[in-house]
C-alpha positions in Angstrom: 104.6 97.9 33.7 103.6 94.5 32.3 104.6 91.1 33.3 103.6 87.4 33.5 104.1 85.3 36.5 103.1 81.8 37.6 99.9 81.8 39.7 101.4 79.4 42.4 104.4 81.6 42.7 102.4 84.7 43.1 100.1 83.2 45.7 103.1 82.0 47.7 104.7 85.4 48.0 101.5 87.3 48.6 100.7 84.8 51.5 104.0 85.7 53.1 103.3 89.4 53.4 99.7 89.0 54.7 101.0 89.0 58.3 102.9 92.3 57.8 100.0 94.4 56.4 97.6 95.8 59.0 93.9 95.2 58.1 92.7 98.5 59.7 95.1 101.4 59.1 94.6 105.1 59.1 97.2 105.4 56.3 95.7 103.8 53.2 99.0 103.0 51.5 100.0 100.7 54.3 97.0 98.4 53.4 98.7 97.9 50.0 101.7 95.9 48.7 104.2 97.4 46.4 104.4 95.3 43.1 107.5 96.1 41.1 108.5 94.6 37.8 112.2 94.3 37.3 114.5 92.3 35.1 113.2 88.8 35.3 111.4 89.4 38.7 108.2 90.5 40.4 109.2 92.1 43.7 106.5 92.4 46.4 107.0 94.7 49.5 104.8 95.3 52.5 105.1 97.4 55.7 103.4 98.7 58.8 106.2 101.2 59.3 107.7 99.1 62.1 108.1 95.7 60.4 108.7 95.3 56.6 109.1 92.4 54.3 110.4 92.3 50.8 110.1 89.1 48.7 109.6 88.2 45.1 109.5 85.6 42.3 110.6 84.9 38.8 108.5 86.7 36.1 108.6 87.4 32.4 108.8 91.2 32.4 107.6 92.9 29.2 108.0 96.4 30.7 109.3 97.6 34.0 107.3 99.6 36.5 105.5 99.6 39.9 102.1 100.0 41.4 100.6 99.4 44.9 97.5 97.3 45.3 95.4 96.2 48.2 97.2 93.3 49.9 94.3 91.3 51.1 92.1 91.6 47.9 95.1 90.9 45.6 95.8 87.7 47.6 92.1 86.7 47.4 92.1 87.3 43.6 95.4 85.3 43.0 94.1 82.4 45.1 90.9 82.3 43.0 92.7 82.1 39.6 93.3 78.9 37.6 96.8 77.4 37.8 98.2 79.1 34.8 100.2 82.2 33.9 98.9 85.4 35.4 99.4 88.7 33.5 99.8 91.9 35.5 99.6 95.2 33.6 99.7 98.8 34.9 96.9 101.0 33.6 96.6 104.9 33.8 95.9 106.5 37.2 97.5 103.7 39.2 94.9 101.0 38.1 96.0 97.5 37.3 94.7 94.7 35.1 95.0 91.0 36.2 94.4 88.4 33.5 94.6 84.6 33.7 93.2 82.5 30.9 89.5 83.7 30.5 89.5 85.6 33.8 90.0 89.4 34.0 90.1 91.9 36.9 90.7 95.5 37.2 92.0 96.9 40.6 92.3 100.4 41.8 95.7 101.1 43.3 97.7 104.0 44.6 100.9 105.6 43.1 104.2 103.9 43.9 105.5 107.3 45.1 103.3 107.1 48.1 104.7 103.9 49.4 107.4 104.3 52.2 111.0 103.5 51.4 112.3 100.3 53.1 115.7 99.5 54.5 118.0 97.5 52.3 120.5 94.8 53.4 124.1 95.6 52.8 125.8 93.2 50.5 128.6 91.0 51.8 127.9 91.9 55.4 126.1 90.3 58.3 126.2 87.2 60.5 124.9 84.0 59.0 122.8 81.9 61.4 121.6 78.4 60.6 117.9 78.5 60.0 117.2 75.3 62.2 119.0 76.9 65.1 117.1 80.2 64.9 113.7 78.5 64.3 114.3 76.3 67.3 115.2 79.1 69.6 111.9 81.1 68.5 109.8 78.0 69.1 111.1 77.7 72.6 110.9 81.3 73.6 108.6 83.3 71.4 105.5 82.4 73.3 106.8 84.2 76.4 107.0 87.6 74.7 104.5 90.1 76.2 101.6 91.2 74.1 101.1 94.3 76.1 102.1 97.3 74.0 102.6 99.5 77.2 105.5 97.3 78.2 107.4 98.1 75.1 110.8 97.0 76.5 109.4 93.4 76.9 107.5 93.4 73.6 110.4 91.4 71.9 112.8 88.7 72.3 116.4 89.4 73.3 118.8 87.7 70.8 122.4 87.3 72.1 125.0 86.6 69.5 128.4 85.2 70.6 131.2 83.6 68.6 130.3 80.1 69.7 126.5 80.2 70.0 123.2 82.0 69.9 120.8 82.6 72.7 117.3 84.0 72.9 115.3 85.2 76.0 111.7 86.4 76.3 109.5 87.4 79.3 106.2 88.9 80.0 106.9 89.6 83.6 105.1 86.4 84.8 107.4 84.0 83.2 110.8 83.9 81.3 112.0 81.5 78.6 115.7 81.1 77.9 117.3 78.9 75.3 120.8 78.6 73.8 122.3 76.7 71.0 125.9 76.2 70.3 126.8 77.1 66.7 129.8 78.9 65.3 129.0 82.5 64.3 131.2 84.9 62.4 130.5 87.6 65.0 133.3 90.1 65.5 132.1 90.6 69.1 129.1 89.6 71.3 125.9 91.6 70.5 122.5 91.8 72.1 119.5 93.0 70.1 115.8 93.2 70.9 113.7 91.7 68.1 110.1 92.9 68.2 107.2 90.3 68.8 105.8 90.7 65.3 109.1 90.3 63.6 109.9 87.3 65.6 106.8 85.3 64.3 107.3 86.6 60.7 110.9 85.4 60.8 109.8 82.0 62.0 107.4 81.8 59.0 110.3 82.7 56.6 112.5 80.0 58.2 110.0 77.1 57.6 111.8 76.3 54.3 115.0 75.6 56.4 117.1 78.4 54.8 119.8 80.1 56.9 119.4 83.7 57.9 121.8 86.5 57.5 121.4 89.1 60.2 122.8 92.6 60.2 121.9 96.0 61.7 121.3 98.8 59.3 120.9 102.3 60.9 118.1 101.8 63.5 116.8 98.6 61.8 117.4 94.8 62.3 117.6 93.1 58.9 117.2 89.4 58.3 117.8 88.0 54.7 116.3 84.5 54.4 116.2 82.7 51.0 116.1 85.8 48.9 113.6 87.5 51.1 114.4 90.4 53.4 112.6 91.1 56.7 113.4 94.3 58.5 112.2 95.8 61.8 112.9 98.9 63.8 114.9 98.3 66.9 113.3 98.4 70.3 114.7 101.2 72.5 114.8 100.0 76.2 116.6 97.9 78.7 115.8 94.2 78.8 115.6 92.8 82.4 118.9 91.1 83.7 117.8 87.5 83.1 121.1 85.8 84.1 120.3 85.9 87.8 116.8 84.7 87.2 117.7 81.5 85.2 120.6 80.7 87.7 118.2 80.3 90.7 117.6 76.7 91.7 115.4 75.1 94.3 116.1 72.3 96.8 112.8 70.6 95.9 113.2 68.7 92.8 110.7 66.5 90.8 111.3 64.5 87.6 108.2 64.0 85.5 107.1 62.4 82.2 106.5 65.4 79.9 103.5 64.0 78.0 101.7 62.5 81.0 102.2 65.9 82.9 100.8 67.9 80.0 97.8 65.6 79.5 96.9 65.9 83.2 97.3 69.6 83.3 95.0 69.8 80.2 92.3 67.7 81.9 92.4 69.4 85.3 92.4 72.9 83.9 89.2 72.2 82.2 87.6 73.3 85.5 90.0 76.1 86.4 88.8 79.6 86.7 88.6 81.1 83.1 90.2 84.3 84.4 93.2 82.9 86.3 93.6 79.5 84.8 95.3 78.4 88.1 96.2 74.8 88.8 97.5 73.8 92.3 100.4 71.4 92.4 101.0 69.4 95.6 104.3 67.6 95.8 105.2 65.0 98.3 107.4 61.8 98.3 106.6 60.0 95.0 103.4 61.8 94.2 102.1 64.9 92.5 98.6 65.9 93.0 97.0 68.5 90.5 93.8 70.4 91.6 91.9 73.1 89.8 88.5 74.6 90.9 86.1 77.4 90.3 82.9 78.3 92.0 81.0 78.3 88.8 82.4 75.1 87.3 83.4 72.7 90.0 86.6 70.8 90.9 89.0 68.5 89.0 91.8 66.3 90.6 94.4 64.0 89.2 97.5 62.3 90.7 100.8 61.3 89.1 103.7 59.1 90.2 106.8 61.2 90.2 110.5 61.0 91.4 110.7 63.6 94.0 113.3 64.9 96.4 112.4 67.5 99.2 109.7 68.3 101.6 106.0 68.6 100.9 105.0 71.8 99.0 101.8 73.3 97.5 102.1 75.8 94.8 99.9 77.4 92.1 100.7 78.1 88.5 98.9 79.3 85.4 98.1 76.1 83.5 98.7 77.7 80.0 102.2 78.8 81.2 103.1 75.2 82.0 101.6 73.8 78.8 103.5 76.3 76.7 106.8 75.0 78.2 105.8 71.3 78.0 104.9 71.7 74.3 108.3 73.2 73.5 110.6 71.1 75.9 111.1 68.3 73.3 112.3 65.7 75.8 110.7 62.6 77.4 111.2 63.9 81.0 111.3 67.3 82.6 112.5 68.6 85.9 110.6 71.0 88.2 112.6 72.8 90.9 110.9 74.7 93.7 112.2 76.6 96.7 108.9 77.3 98.4 105.2 78.2 97.6 105.9 82.0 97.2 109.1 81.6 94.9 109.4 81.1 91.2 109.5 77.5 89.8 112.2 76.5 87.3 111.5 74.0 84.6 114.0 72.4 82.2 114.2 69.3 80.0 116.0 66.3 81.3 117.7 65.6 78.0 121.4 66.4 77.5 120.6 67.8 74.1 118.2 70.3 75.5 120.1 71.2 78.6 120.5 74.8 77.6 116.7 75.4 77.8 115.2 77.0 81.0 111.8 78.2 81.9 111.0 80.3 85.0 107.4 80.8 86.0 106.0 82.9 88.8 103.6 81.2 91.3 99.9 82.3 91.7 97.9 82.9 94.9 95.4 80.2 95.4 
């Protein structure tokens, strides 16, 4: 194996796989990337056995072959090199030599045979999804995916594919985010798949360039092809909660608020909230919203906002970060808050026709 590749191309592809590789792993080969020299291409693959990414870039290949090298250290070496051509050559016993101008490194690797096999996308199959649509849905829901491994059936976002649109839903049991975009999809029939948390955020990174994604299911894997790169993930086995009834619930107490003013007020008031609960109390009455946060150790903060409000007086507590997550993703000048009472969930949604298919349900906190 021997090839020459542009330094910037090598750095870009190695950067993409850093999120896949686990830093501390009991299986040494999973800390490595697989570098393969093929006709006119350097192919780079990484996996943690659940999520895998295969990418690559153009290269002048003198001889084909493959080796696995430490992902983090190879990336650090590539970043340190001058902006010039990088020569990668396989040496005996799975060692590799990396040269660039007057710089030379020798790295110890592991045999290619030790690297796990990865699922391949099937040519001419799959559902094409506009990159902007998928990226937008991830931004509006991904933050609500639970980070608790024990609740594996919530450790991903539910992707709902229909002929006329795509929806995504995520929840951690304390809040639920639902977003849908109308876009024609060549889906033979409606499908629902759970995309794991790690795969969701790696997919968002791949979509930054604006490419469309082609989605398909290959055996027990979900496979996304984006701009010549392939992200695959094992499916999550489990039943996602019935979200339709949750997002359909509306309250008789309705407030219309300026999004940026509300976000700024919550940030200020929450500075003195309990670090453990992050609770902020909202008191709504005719034309006025009072926000209060306090903790025995820090003190108390208050702020009032003018609002358009319909309904009786109500006091309710929410986690400040949960509210800020929604306000950061809402994308409209004004948002609506609907409440039933102090013990029931609150419903937040943008007051912009272009964002009308975005709903966020958050459970109240005891104050």
